[in-house]
C-alpha positions in Angstrom: -11.4 14.9 -20.2 -11.4 16.0 -16.6 -12.3 13.6 -13.8 -12.0 15.7 -10.7 -14.5 14.3 -8.2 -16.8 17.1 -7.0 -16.8 17.8 -3.3 -19.8 16.3 -1.4 -22.3 18.6 0.0 -21.0 20.3 3.2 -23.7 18.6 5.3 -22.5 15.2 4.0 -18.8 15.8 4.9 -17.8 14.5 8.4 -15.8 16.7 10.6 -12.1 16.5 9.5 -11.0 15.7 13.0 -13.4 12.8 13.2 -12.2 11.5 9.9 -8.6 11.7 11.0 -9.4 9.8 14.2 -11.3 7.2 12.2 -8.4 6.6 9.8 -5.9 6.6 12.6 -7.9 3.8 14.4 -8.0 1.9 11.2 -4.3 2.1 10.9 -3.8 0.9 14.4 -6.1 -2.0 13.8 -4.2 -2.9 10.6 -1.0 -2.8 12.6 -2.3 -5.1 15.3 -3.7 -7.6 12.9 -0.5 -7.5 10.9 1.7 -8.2 13.9 -0.6 -11.1 15.0 -0.4 -12.7 11.6 3.4 -12.3 11.4 4.5 -13.0 14.9 1.9 -15.6 16.1 0.7 -17.6 13.1 4.0 -17.2 11.3 5.9 -18.7 14.2 3.4 -21.6 14.5 3.8 -22.5 10.9 7.6 -22.3 11.3 7.4 -24.7 14.1 5.5 -27.1 11.9 8.3 -26.8 9.4 10.9 -27.6 12.0 8.9 -30.7 13.2 8.6 -31.9 9.6 12.4 -31.6 9.2 12.9 -33.7 12.4 10.5 -36.4 11.2 12.2 -36.6 7.9 15.5 -37.6 9.6 13.9 -40.5 11.5 14.2 -44.1 10.3 11.1 -44.0 8.1 10.3 -45.5 4.7 11.3 -43.5 1.6 7.8 -42.5 0.9 7.4 -41.0 4.4 10.5 -38.9 3.7 9.0 -37.6 0.4 5.7 -36.8 2.2 7.5 -34.9 4.9 9.5 -32.9 2.3 6.2 -32.0 0.6 4.9 -30.8 3.9 8.0 -28.6 4.4 7.4 -27.1 0.9 3.8 -26.4 1.7 4.8 -24.8 5.0 7.2 -22.5 3.1 4.3 -21.4 0.8 2.1 -20.6 3.8 4.8 -18.6 5.5 5.4 -16.6 2.3 1.7 -16.0 2.0 1.5 -14.8 5.6 4.3 -12.4 5.0 2.5 -11.0 2.0 -0.7 -10.5 4.0 1.3 -8.8 6.7 2.8 -6.4 4.1 -0.6 -5.7 2.8 -2.2 -5.0 6.2 0.7 -2.9 7.5 3.7 -2.3 5.2 6.8 -2.9 7.4 8.9 -0.4 5.4 6.6 2.5 6.3 7.4 3.1 10.0 11.1 2.2 9.6 12.2 3.4 6.2 9.5 5.9 5.3 7.0 6.6 2.5 9.2 6.2 -0.6 10.5 2.7 0.5 7.0 1.6 1.3 5.6 2.7 -2.0 8.5 1.1 -4.0 7.8 -2.2 -2.2 4.0 -1.9 -2.9 4.7 -1.3 -6.6 7.1 -4.2 -6.7 4.5 -6.5 -5.0 1.7 -5.6 -7.4 3.9 -5.7 -10.5 5.1 -9.2 -9.6 1.6 -10.4 -9.1 0.1 -8.8 -12.2 2.9 -8.8 -14.6 2.3 -5.1 -15.3 5.4 -2.8 -15.4 5.4 -0.4 -12.5 8.0 2.2 -11.6 8.6 5.1 -9.2 10.5 8.4 -9.6 10.9 10.1 -6.3 12.6 13.3 -5.1 11.4 13.4 -1.4 12.2 16.2 1.0 15.1 15.7 3.4 12.8 15.3 6.4 10.0 12.8 6.9 6.4 14.0 7.4 4.3 13.0 10.5 3.1 9.5 10.6 -0.5 10.4 9.8 0.5 12.1 6.5 2.7 9.2 5.4 0.0 6.7 6.2 -2.6 8.7 4.3 -0.4 9.0 1.2 0.4 5.3 1.3 -3.2 4.2 1.6 -4.4 6.5 -1.1 -1.8 5.3 -3.6 -2.4 1.7 -2.6 -6.1 2.0 -3.2 -5.6 3.8 -6.5 -3.3 1.0 -7.7 -5.7 -1.7 -6.7 -8.5 0.1 -8.5 -6.5 0.6 -11.6 -5.6 -3.1 -11.6 -9.3 -4.0 -11.6 -9.7 -2.3 -15.0 -9.0 -4.0 -18.3 -6.3 -2.8 -20.6 -3.8 -1.5 -18.1 -0.3 -1.4 -19.7 1.9 0.4 -17.3 1.9 2.5 -14.1 4.3 5.1 -12.7 4.3 7.0 -9.4 6.0 10.4 -9.1 6.7 11.9 -5.8 8.0 15.4 -5.1 8.6 17.3 -1.9 10.3 20.6 -1.4 11.7 21.6 2.0 10.8 25.2 1.3 7.1 24.4 0.4 4.3 22.8 2.3 2.6 20.4 -0.2 3.7 16.8 -0.7 2.9 16.1 -4.4 2.3 12.5 -5.6 1.1 11.6 -9.1 -0.1 8.2 -10.3 0.2 7.8 -14.0 -1.7 4.9 -15.6 -1.3 3.9 -19.2 -4.4 2.1 -20.3 -6.9 1.7 -23.2 -9.8 3.3 -21.4 -9.7 6.3 -19.1 -13.2 5.9 -17.9 -15.0 8.0 -15.2 -14.7 7.0 -11.6 -11.0 6.8 -11.5 -10.8 8.6 -8.1 -12.8 6.8 -5.4 -14.7 8.9 -2.9 -12.9 7.1 0.0 -9.5 8.4 -1.3 -10.9 11.9 -1.5 -12.1 11.6 2.1 -8.8 10.2 3.3 -7.0 13.1 1.7 -9.5 15.5 3.2 -8.9 14.1 6.7 -5.3 15.4 6.6 -6.0 18.6 4.7 -5.2 17.4 1.2 -6.9 17.0 -2.1 -7.0 14.8 -5.2 -7.5 15.6 -8.9 -7.9 13.2 -11.8 -7.5 13.8 -15.5 -7.8 11.4 -18.4 -6.6 11.5 -22.1 -6.1 9.2 -25.0 -3.0 7.6 -23.3 -4.7 6.8 -20.0 -5.1 9.0 -16.9 -3.2 10.6 -14.1 -4.2 11.4 -10.5 -2.5 14.1 -8.5 -2.4 14.0 -4.8 -1.4 17.0 -2.7 -1.0 16.6 1.0 0.3 19.1 3.7 3.9 18.3 4.6 4.8 19.7 8.1 8.2 18.2 8.6 8.8 16.6 12.0 11.4 19.1 13.0 9.0 21.9 12.4 5.9 20.2 13.7 4.5 21.6 17.0 
């Protein structure tokens, strides 16, 4: 069964440059929100935690100490949640360590939350792609994982990544083992995001599940104009 999403009518396709600008602004907004959550709110909650520690050392009844300790534990949970939100909004590994590290962290995050085994097999090229390509690849895979997790009967996921310094395409494949390879596995928004950077997506299902192939142009930074 093939699940390649047909291209929208040409009149319905926005100009690729406009799409690229839209997605770039979206990434910039995600980064600003992520930094605000991490730096501002995170520091505030950490201050509450420090204050609670100080209060626990005062000459207070035993129950007060126990209450303050409980407050510290709750603050720890809030800090952990804020860090998770920050990673979701703007993965910290992406700008520093690159696409492979960011995808590994995303798979680990979803696997821990869902209990579904997820793995990655990567052979990236020796040079990193421009930021826009890495961001597009990450967001496409992130959305495909989230969509897969919304389906029943998911047993396992695997991400394959290949890049060849002698060739232009960056190839990523998401393999999902599931009980039902239903239609609609490739969201239109993922197709449009790939289109915005000159790439494409193809989906195919069989009795074991389905796989989605992502091909994106890979102009390495040292060869980019």
